[in-house]
C-alpha positions in Angstrom: -6.3 -5.8 5.0 -6.4 -3.1 2.3 -8.1 0.1 3.3 -8.5 3.7 2.4 -7.7 5.2 5.8 -4.4 6.9 4.7 -5.8 8.4 1.5 -8.8 9.7 3.4 -6.7 11.1 6.3 -4.2 12.9 3.9 -7.1 14.4 1.9 -8.4 15.9 5.2 -4.9 17.3 6.0 -4.8 15.3 9.2 -1.7 13.7 10.7 -1.5 10.2 12.0 -1.0 11.7 15.4 -4.2 13.8 15.2 -6.2 10.8 14.1 -4.7 8.6 16.8 -5.5 11.2 19.5 -9.2 11.4 18.3 -9.7 7.6 18.3 -7.6 6.8 21.5 -4.7 4.8 20.0 -1.0 5.5 19.3 0.3 7.0 16.1 2.1 3.7 15.4 -1.2 1.9 15.5 -2.7 4.2 12.9 0.5 3.6 10.7 0.1 -0.1 11.0 -3.7 0.1 10.2 -2.9 2.2 7.1 -0.3 -0.3 5.9 -2.6 -3.2 6.4 -0.3 -4.8 9.0 -2.7 -4.5 11.9 -6.3 -5.8 12.0 -8.3 -3.2 14.0 -11.2 -4.2 16.1 -14.6 -3.2 14.9 -14.8 -0.6 17.6 -11.5 1.0 16.2 -12.8 0.8 12.7 -16.0 2.6 13.7 -14.0 5.2 15.6 -11.7 5.8 12.6 -14.6 6.1 10.3 -16.4 8.6 12.6 -13.2 10.7 13.0 -12.8 10.8 9.2 -16.5 11.4 8.6 -16.7 8.3 6.4 -18.6 5.0 6.5 -17.0 1.6 7.3 -17.7 0.7 3.7 -15.9 3.9 2.5 -12.8 2.9 4.3 -12.6 -0.9 4.7 -14.8 -2.6 2.1 -12.7 -4.6 -0.4 -14.0 -4.2 -3.9 -13.0 -6.8 -6.5 -10.6 -9.0 -4.6 -7.5 -9.7 -6.8 
């Protein structure tokens, strides 16, 4: 699953560990989400979006599937 979590997190000068603590998962989980190697639950997607002050569409909506 392509997403914009890493780009957004880096723009906010936030580490994977900081984001992980805010949403209640491990840093490794955030890394896998960012690489598209882990399908997060809707609950986790919402928590990540809230922590990054973005909408689900901002972070997870696929535009123009290739």
